[in-house]
C-alpha positions in Angstrom: 50.9 45.2 10.0 54.0 44.4 7.8 56.8 42.5 9.5 60.3 42.4 8.1 62.6 39.9 9.7 66.4 40.1 9.9 68.3 36.9 9.2 69.3 36.9 12.9 65.6 37.0 14.0 64.7 34.2 11.6 67.5 32.0 13.0 66.5 32.7 16.6 62.8 32.0 15.8 63.8 28.6 14.3 66.2 27.8 17.2 63.6 28.7 19.8 60.6 27.4 18.0 58.7 30.7 17.8 56.2 31.2 15.0 55.4 34.3 13.1 51.9 34.1 14.6 53.5 34.3 18.1 55.6 37.3 17.1 52.5 39.1 15.9 50.7 38.2 19.2 53.6 39.6 21.3 53.6 42.8 19.2 49.9 43.4 19.3 49.2 42.3 23.0 52.4 43.0 25.0 52.6 42.8 28.8 55.5 45.2 28.8 57.1 47.7 26.4 60.6 49.1 26.8 62.0 51.7 24.3 65.6 52.7 23.8 67.6 54.3 21.0 64.8 54.1 18.4 64.3 50.4 19.1 61.7 48.7 21.4 61.4 45.4 23.2 57.9 44.0 23.9 57.4 41.1 26.3 54.5 38.7 26.6 54.1 36.0 29.2 52.2 32.7 28.8 51.9 29.7 31.1 54.9 28.0 29.4 57.3 30.8 28.5 58.2 34.4 28.2 58.5 35.8 24.7 60.4 39.0 23.9 60.6 40.7 20.5 63.1 43.5 19.8 62.1 45.6 16.8 62.5 48.9 15.0 59.3 50.7 13.9 60.0 51.8 10.3 56.5 53.4 9.7 53.0 53.4 11.2 52.4 49.8 10.0 55.9 48.4 9.2 58.2 46.8 11.8 61.8 45.4 11.4 62.2 42.4 13.7 65.7 42.4 15.1 65.6 39.4 17.4 63.3 37.1 19.3 63.9 35.7 22.8 62.1 32.8 24.4 62.6 31.8 28.0 60.9 28.9 29.7 58.9 29.6 32.8 60.6 28.0 35.8 58.5 25.7 37.9 58.7 26.3 41.6 60.0 23.4 43.7 59.0 23.0 47.3 
Protein backbone atom coordinates (compact mmCIF):
# COMPACT_ATOMS: atom_id res chain seq x y z
CA UNK A 1 0.00 0.00 0.00
CA UNK A 2 1.50 3.31 -1.10
CA UNK A 3 0.42 6.41 0.82
CA UNK A 4 0.95 9.91 -0.53
CA UNK A 5 0.41 12.64 2.08
CA UNK A 6 -0.68 16.18 1.29
CA UNK A 7 1.14 18.96 3.10
CA UNK A 8 -2.07 19.59 5.04
CA UNK A 9 -2.25 15.94 6.18
CA UNK A 10 1.39 15.99 7.31
CA UNK A 11 0.79 19.17 9.34
CA UNK A 12 -2.31 17.71 10.98
CA UNK A 13 -0.50 14.48 11.82
CA UNK A 14 2.28 16.44 13.50
CA UNK A 15 -0.15 18.70 15.39
CA UNK A 16 -2.26 15.76 16.54
CA UNK A 17 0.64 13.37 17.16
CA UNK A 18 -0.57 10.72 14.72
CA UNK A 19 2.05 8.42 13.19
CA UNK A 20 2.14 6.96 9.69
CA UNK A 21 1.75 3.55 11.33
CA UNK A 22 -1.54 4.70 12.90
CA UNK A 23 -2.78 6.04 9.54
CA UNK A 24 -2.10 2.63 7.95
CA UNK A 25 -3.90 0.93 10.86
CA UNK A 26 -7.00 3.10 10.36
CA UNK A 27 -6.97 2.43 6.60
CA UNK A 28 -6.56 -1.34 6.91
CA UNK A 29 -8.81 -1.94 9.94
CA UNK A 30 -11.53 0.74 9.96
CA UNK A 31 -14.57 0.66 12.23
CA UNK A 32 -16.53 2.82 9.77
CA UNK A 33 -16.21 3.88 6.13
CA UNK A 34 -18.00 6.86 4.59
CA UNK A 35 -17.66 7.63 0.88
CA UNK A 36 -18.56 10.87 -0.90
CA UNK A 37 -17.56 12.60 -4.15
CA UNK A 38 -14.69 10.22 -4.90
CA UNK A 39 -13.19 10.61 -1.44
CA UNK A 40 -13.64 8.45 1.63
CA UNK A 41 -13.29 8.84 5.37
CA UNK A 42 -12.39 5.89 7.57
CA UNK A 43 -12.74 5.90 11.34
CA UNK A 44 -11.08 3.78 13.98
CA UNK A 45 -11.72 3.96 17.72
CA UNK A 46 -9.23 3.06 20.44
CA UNK A 47 -9.50 3.39 24.20
CA UNK A 48 -7.82 6.83 24.11
CA UNK A 49 -9.10 8.50 20.94
CA UNK A 50 -10.97 8.38 17.67
CA UNK A 51 -8.84 8.60 14.53
CA UNK A 52 -10.26 9.61 11.15
CA UNK A 53 -8.45 9.62 7.82
CA UNK A 54 -9.84 11.33 4.72
CA UNK A 55 -8.33 10.03 1.50
CA UNK A 56 -8.70 9.64 -2.25
CA UNK A 57 -7.93 6.23 -3.73
CA UNK A 58 -5.76 6.83 -6.80
CA UNK A 59 -5.38 3.16 -7.81
CA UNK A 60 -5.82 -0.30 -6.31
CA UNK A 61 -2.86 0.15 -4.00
CA UNK A 62 -2.23 3.92 -3.92
CA UNK A 63 -3.92 6.41 -1.59
CA UNK A 64 -3.65 10.19 -1.34
CA UNK A 65 -4.13 11.18 2.31
CA UNK A 66 -5.99 14.49 2.47
CA UNK A 67 -6.30 15.03 6.22
CA UNK A 68 -6.10 13.25 9.56
CA UNK A 69 -8.40 13.96 12.51
CA UNK A 70 -7.81 12.85 16.11
CA UNK A 71 -10.39 13.28 18.85
CA UNK A 72 -9.85 12.32 22.47
CA UNK A 73 -12.35 9.98 24.04
CA UNK A 74 -14.37 11.75 26.67
CA UNK A 75 -14.44 10.24 30.09
CA UNK A 76 -17.80 9.91 31.71
CA UNK A 77 -18.29 11.75 34.98
CA UNK A 78 -20.86 10.64 37.48
